[in-house]
C-alpha positions in Angstrom: 0.2 -0.1 0.1 1.2 3.7 -0.9 1.8 5.8 2.1 1.0 9.4 2.1 3.2 11.8 3.8 2.0 13.5 7.1 1.5 16.8 5.3 -1.3 15.3 2.7 -3.1 13.8 5.4 -3.0 17.2 7.7 -4.4 19.0 4.6 -7.0 16.2 3.7 -8.3 16.4 7.1 -8.3 20.4 7.0 -10.3 20.1 3.5 -12.9 17.8 5.2 -13.8 20.0 7.8 -13.7 23.1 6.0 -16.4 21.4 4.0 -18.5 20.4 7.0 -18.1 23.9 8.6 -19.0 25.5 5.1 -21.8 23.1 3.9 -21.8 21.5 0.4 -23.6 24.4 -1.1 -20.8 27.0 -0.8 -18.4 24.2 -2.0 -20.1 23.6 -5.1 -20.5 27.2 -5.7 -17.0 27.8 -5.3 -16.2 24.8 -7.5 -18.2 26.2 -10.3 -16.7 29.7 -10.0 -13.2 28.3 -10.4 -14.6 26.4 -13.5 -16.0 29.3 -15.4 -12.8 31.2 -14.4 -10.6 29.0 -15.6 -12.4 28.8 -18.9 -12.4 32.3 -19.4 -8.9 32.6 -18.6 -8.0 29.5 -21.1 -10.1 31.2 -23.8 -8.5 34.6 -23.4 -5.2 32.9 -23.5 -5.5 30.8 -26.4 -7.3 34.0 -28.2 -4.1 36.6 -27.6 -1.5 33.7 -28.3 -2.5 32.2 -31.1 -2.4 35.1 -33.3 1.1 35.8 -32.8 2.3 32.2 -32.8 0.4 31.3 -35.7 1.6 34.0 -38.2 5.5 33.6 -37.1 4.8 29.5 -37.5 3.4 29.8 -41.1 6.1 31.9 -42.0 8.9 29.6 -40.3 7.0 26.3 -42.1 7.4 28.7 -45.5 10.9 29.4 -44.9 11.9 25.6 -43.8 10.1 24.0 -46.8 12.0 26.5 -49.1 15.4 25.1 -47.6 14.2 21.7 -47.4 12.7 21.4 -51.1 12.0 17.6 -51.6 14.4 17.1 -54.4 13.5 14.8 -57.1 15.3 11.5 -58.0 15.9 11.0 -61.3 16.0 7.0 -62.5 18.5 6.6 -64.6 17.3 3.3 -67.1 19.6 0.4 -66.9 20.4 -1.5 -70.0 18.2 -4.9 -69.8 20.3 -7.6 -69.1 17.8 -9.7 -71.1 18.9 -10.1 -74.8 16.5 -10.4 -77.9 17.7 -13.3 -80.1 15.9 -13.9 -83.1 15.6 -17.4 -84.3 15.0 -18.3 -87.7 11.6 -19.9 -87.8 10.3 -20.8 -91.2 
């Protein structure tokens, strides 16, 4: 079995006491408000962060494609090792 440190046990006990004293209604209101705040923060972060990185990323991709253009391999036809022998059929 996994042993938990003493600090984790104390924190869980304090959380349990806080839930019992504050009631479950205040806990759920707090949980919902934290979730909404987190969603708003993530949406704002994506909105402002993607604009710069997208344009810079697209420029970098174009530059990389220009530097590393796929080289076309030209295949040389080899002479066939088979020879046509004309048999003198009559």
